[in-house]
C-alpha positions in Angstrom: 11.5 -29.7 -4.6 14.7 -27.8 -5.1 15.0 -24.6 -7.1 11.9 -23.2 -8.7 11.8 -21.9 -12.3 12.1 -18.1 -12.3 10.9 -15.8 -15.1 12.1 -12.3 -14.1 10.3 -9.2 -15.0 11.6 -7.1 -17.9 9.7 -4.0 -16.6 10.5 -3.5 -12.9 8.2 -1.1 -11.1 9.2 2.1 -9.3 9.4 1.3 -5.6 7.6 3.7 -3.3 9.5 5.6 -0.6 9.4 3.9 2.8 7.8 6.9 4.4 4.9 6.8 1.9 3.9 3.2 2.4 0.3 2.5 3.4 -1.0 -1.1 3.8 -1.5 -3.4 0.8 -1.6 -0.6 -1.8 1.5 -1.7 -3.9 2.7 -5.1 -5.0 6.2 -6.2 -5.8 7.5 -7.3 -9.2 7.0 -11.1 -9.0 4.5 -13.8 -7.8 4.7 -17.5 -7.0 2.2 -19.8 -8.6 1.5 -23.6 -8.3 -1.4 -25.7 -9.6 -3.4 -28.6 -8.3 -5.3 -31.2 -10.3 -7.1 -34.2 -8.8 -5.1 -37.3 -9.5 -1.9 -35.3 -10.2 -1.5 -33.4 -7.0 0.3 -30.1 -6.6 2.6 -29.4 -9.5 4.3 -26.7 -11.7 5.7 -24.4 -9.1 7.2 -21.3 -10.6 7.9 -17.6 -10.1 6.6 -15.2 -12.7 6.3 -11.4 -13.2 3.4 -10.1 -11.1 0.3 -9.7 -13.3 -3.4 -10.5 -13.7 -4.8 -14.0 -13.4 -6.9 -15.3 -16.3 -10.1 -16.8 -15.0 -13.1 -18.2 -16.9 -16.3 -16.5 -15.8 -17.6 -19.9 -14.6 -14.6 -20.4 -12.3 -16.0 -21.8 -9.1 -14.2 -19.5 -6.7 -16.1 -16.6 -8.3 -19.5 -18.2 -7.5 -19.0 -20.3 -4.4 -16.2 -18.6 -2.5 -13.9 -21.6 -2.0 -10.8 -19.5 -1.1 -8.3 -19.3 1.7 -5.4 -17.1 2.5 -2.9 -16.2 5.2 -0.7 -13.3 6.0 2.8 -13.0 7.4 5.7 -10.5 7.3 9.3 -10.2 6.4 11.4 -7.6 8.2 14.8 -6.0 7.3 16.8 -6.0 10.5 19.3 -3.4 11.6 21.9 -5.9 10.5 20.6 -5.9 7.0 19.3 -9.5 7.1 15.7 -10.3 6.1 13.7 -12.3 8.7 10.3 -14.0 8.4 8.3 -14.1 11.6 6.9 -17.5 12.5 6.7 -18.8 9.0 6.3 -22.4 10.1 3.2 -21.6 12.2 1.7 -19.6 9.4 2.2 -22.4 6.9 0.6 -24.9 9.3 -2.4 -22.6 9.9 -2.7 -22.2 6.1 -3.2 -25.9 5.8 -5.7 -26.0 8.7 -7.7 -23.5 6.7 -7.4 -25.8 3.7 -8.8 -28.7 5.7 -11.8 -26.7 6.8 -12.5 -25.5 3.3 -12.2 -29.0 1.7 -9.0 -28.2 -0.1 -6.0 -30.5 -0.5 -3.1 -29.5 1.8 0.0 -28.2 0.3 3.2 -29.7 1.9 4.4 -27.3 4.6 8.0 -27.5 3.3 6.8 -26.3 -0.1 4.9 -23.4 1.4 8.0 -22.5 3.4 10.2 -22.7 0.2 7.8 -20.5 -1.7 8.1 -17.9 1.0 11.9 -17.9 1.0 12.1 -18.1 -2.8 9.8 -15.2 -3.6 11.1 -12.9 -0.9 14.6 -13.7 -2.0 13.8 -12.7 -5.6 12.1 -9.5 -4.5 14.5 -8.8 -1.6 15.0 -5.2 -2.7 11.4 -4.5 -2.0 11.8 -5.2 1.7 11.6 -1.6 3.1 14.3 -0.3 5.5 12.5 2.3 7.7 11.5 1.3 11.2 7.9 0.2 11.4 7.8 -1.0 7.8 7.9 -4.6 6.5 7.1 -6.8 3.5 3.7 -8.5 3.8 3.3 -12.0 2.3 -0.2 -13.1 1.1 -0.4 -16.8 0.3 -3.7 -17.8 -1.2 -5.5 -20.8 -2.7 -8.6 -20.5 -4.9 -10.8 -23.1 -6.5 -10.4 -23.1 -10.3 -13.0 -25.6 -11.6 -14.8 -24.2 -14.6 -18.4 -25.2 -14.1 -21.5 -24.1 -12.1 -22.3 -26.5 -9.3 -21.5 -26.6 -5.6 -18.8 -29.1 -4.7 -15.2 -29.2 -3.4 -13.0 -28.2 -6.3 -11.0 -30.7 -8.3 -8.5 -28.1 -9.5 -7.0 -25.2 -7.5 -4.4 -22.5 -7.8 -1.9 -21.5 -5.1 -0.3 -18.1 -5.4 1.8 -15.9 -3.3 2.1 -12.1 -3.6 4.1 -9.6 -1.7 3.4 -6.0 -0.7 5.7 -3.5 1.1 3.7 -2.0 3.9 3.6 0.7 6.6 1.3 0.8 9.6 -2.0 -1.0 9.2 -3.9 1.8 11.0 -3.6 5.3 9.8 -3.4 6.3 13.5 -0.2 4.2 13.9 0.4 2.5 17.2 -2.2 4.6 19.1 -5.3 3.6 21.0 -8.3 2.8 18.7 -12.0 3.0 19.3 -13.9 -0.4 19.0 -17.6 -1.1 19.1 -19.0 -4.3 20.6 -21.8 -5.2 18.2 -25.1 -6.6 19.5 -26.4 -6.6 15.9 -23.8 -8.4 13.7 -22.4 -11.9 14.2 -19.1 -13.1 12.8 -19.3 -16.9 13.2 -20.9 -19.8 15.1 -19.4 -23.2 16.1 -19.5 -25.7 13.3 -19.0 -23.0 10.7 -15.9 -21.4 9.2 -14.9 -19.1 12.0 -11.5 -20.6 12.6 -10.6 -20.7 8.9 -8.9 -17.8 7.2 -11.3 -17.8 4.3 -12.5 -15.0 2.1 -16.1 -15.5 3.1 -15.5 -14.6 6.7 -14.1 -11.2 5.6 -17.0 -10.5 3.2 -19.4 -11.3 6.0 -17.7 -8.7 8.3 -18.2 -5.7 5.9 -21.6 -4.7 7.2 -20.5 -4.6 10.8 -17.4 -2.6 9.8 -19.5 -0.1 7.9 -21.8 0.4 10.8 -18.9 0.8 13.3 -17.2 3.4 11.1 -20.4 5.4 10.7 -20.7 5.5 14.5 -17.1 6.7 14.8 -15.3 3.5 15.7 -12.3 1.9 14.1 -13.2 -1.8 14.4 -16.0 -4.1 15.5 -15.8 -6.4 18.5 -17.9 -9.5 17.7 -19.8 -11.4 20.3 -20.6 -15.1 20.1 -23.3 -16.0 17.6 -25.5 -18.0 20.0 -25.8 -16.1 23.3 -24.7 -12.7 21.9 -22.8 -12.0 25.1 -19.3 -13.7 25.1 -16.4 -11.9 23.4 -15.2 -13.6 20.2 -12.7 -11.4 18.2 -12.3 -8.1 16.4 -12.8 -8.1 12.7 -9.1 -8.1 12.0 -7.6 -9.1 15.3 -7.9 -11.4 18.3 -8.8 -9.5 21.5 -7.1 -9.4 24.9 -7.8 -7.5 28.1 -6.5 -7.0 31.6 -8.9 -6.9 34.5 -7.1 -6.3 37.7 -4.0 -8.6 37.4 -5.6 -11.2 35.1 -5.0 -11.2 31.4 -8.0 -12.7 29.6 -8.6 -13.7 26.0 -11.4 -15.8 24.5 -10.5 -19.5 24.0 -10.1 -21.2 20.7 -13.5 -22.8 20.4 -13.9 -23.0 16.6 -15.3 -19.6 16.1 -12.2 -17.4 16.2 -8.9 -17.5 14.3 -5.9 -19.2 15.9 -3.9 -16.0 15.6 -0.1 -16.3 15.4 0.4 -13.0 17.1 -2.1 -14.1 19.7 -0.1 -17.2 20.4 3.1 -15.2 20.5 1.9 -12.7 23.1 0.4 -15.5 25.3 3.8 -17.2 25.3 5.6 -14.0 26.2 3.3 -13.2 29.0 3.6 -16.7 30.4 7.4 -16.4 30.1 7.1 -13.2 32.2 5.1 -15.0 34.9 1.8 -13.1 34.4 -1.6 -14.6 35.1 -3.0 -15.5 31.7 -6.5 -17.0 31.2 -8.0 -18.3 28.0 -11.6 -18.4 29.0 -15.0 -17.1 28.0 -15.8 -13.6 29.2 -19.0 -11.7 28.7 -19.3 -8.2 27.4 -21.3 -7.3 30.6 -18.3 -8.4 32.8 -16.0 -6.2 30.7 -18.2 -3.2 30.8 -18.8 -3.6 34.6 -15.0 -3.8 35.1 -14.6 -0.7 33.0 -17.2 1.3 35.0 -15.3 0.5 38.2 -11.8 1.2 36.9 -10.8 -2.5 37.0 -10.4 -2.8 33.2 -6.8 -1.7 33.1 -5.9 -2.4 29.5 -7.4 -3.8 26.3 -5.6 -4.6 23.0 -5.9 -6.5 19.8 -3.3 -8.8 18.3 -2.7 -9.6 14.6 -0.1 -9.9 11.9 -1.0 -6.6 10.2 -1.3 -4.4 13.3 1.0 -6.5 15.6 -0.4 -5.1 18.9 -3.1 -2.5 18.8 -4.2 -0.7 22.0 -7.9 -0.1 22.6 -8.6 3.3 24.1 -12.4 3.2 24.0 -14.9 0.4 24.1 -18.4 1.1 23.0 -21.5 -1.1 23.6 -25.2 -0.2 23.5 -24.7 3.5 23.5 -22.2 3.5 26.3 -18.4 4.2 25.9 -15.8 3.0 28.4 -12.5 4.9 28.4 -9.7 2.5 29.0 -6.5 3.7 30.8 -7.5 7.3 30.1 -7.4 6.5 26.4 -3.7 5.9 26.5 -1.6 2.8 25.6 -1.1 0.6 28.6 2.2 -0.5 30.1 1.7 -4.2 29.2 0.4 -3.4 25.8 3.5 -1.4 25.0 5.8 -4.0 26.5 4.2 -6.7 24.3 4.5 -4.5 21.2 8.2 -3.7 21.9 9.0 -7.3 22.6 7.5 -8.7 19.4 8.8 -5.9 17.2 12.3 -6.3 18.7 12.3 -10.0 17.8 11.0 -9.4 14.3 13.7 -6.9 13.5 16.4 -9.0 15.2 17.1 -6.3 17.8 16.5 -8.5 20.8 16.9 -12.2 21.8 14.6 -14.6 20.1 14.2 -17.2 22.8 11.7 -19.4 20.9 13.4 -19.2 17.5 10.4 -17.5 15.9 12.3 -15.8 13.1 14.1 -17.4 10.2 16.6 -15.7 7.9 15.7 -15.5 4.2 18.6 -16.8 2.1 19.7 -14.7 -0.8 18.1 -15.5 -4.2 20.2 -17.6 -6.5 
């Protein structure tokens, strides 16, 4: 598709200091937009100054929730170059979400080009302090203007950017999570494996309850038996019982996490025993009571690797590794962050350099 038309802002924003960055609070100067019309396909790609979208009150996404998104990061390395982490896999997952939500796929090469083009234009927004990055949020929303439940005939793809610090205010420190026997995230045959807005709206009640009880996140169990681990609201979950690393399998109810896949690959490279298998909360709690639950952690683009220090379930708390970050958890975090910033070898070519903007 070549170069995209670029309308640069005439009123650039004041950039926040790197040490004052939170997560998702500030957006950069520009955004990428592209439209879809049935019979015409995806068209009119462009970069414009960041600003409000104009939507009719009857726009279908506002009523029926047909929306998908993804999230990935750009990192400024010690060598000054800007790297995207696993952009290809994120683009492919974005299209998988589109399939599940009855949306037309956007060619992967166009998605990739939009990433490079917008990050290139707003390259000065990529922060420099260790632990910071530029978060990319590609999104597609249904834009039909009518009331009626059907797959949309017109859609909007947009990409926005946000300089971010740590996802959790605690930083890379063990968090407290609550395994919920009340709330359900997804069931097979639903939208659990799609990165769709509805899944996150559904998770709010569980998150509120967990926060009220003093926990950072919710660990959801399967929606049928209410006993098998699924995922945390914002992360995939992994744990180490004795010498076995266990994570729930991709069965249609959890997100195919890019950081999940990356950590699994690294651990297999290291020769560790890794199992993608169903595991019950009772098995986990029993292992915790007898000191066999050595580590537990979440994986996700936003938090990278987040150690779990306390697991709560039905009024009982299990302290994991004395509430401290485990050795393997730290090793995984250091390995992924090292690759992201270009500090260490990238054996699987997960990073790509963002070319300078024209």
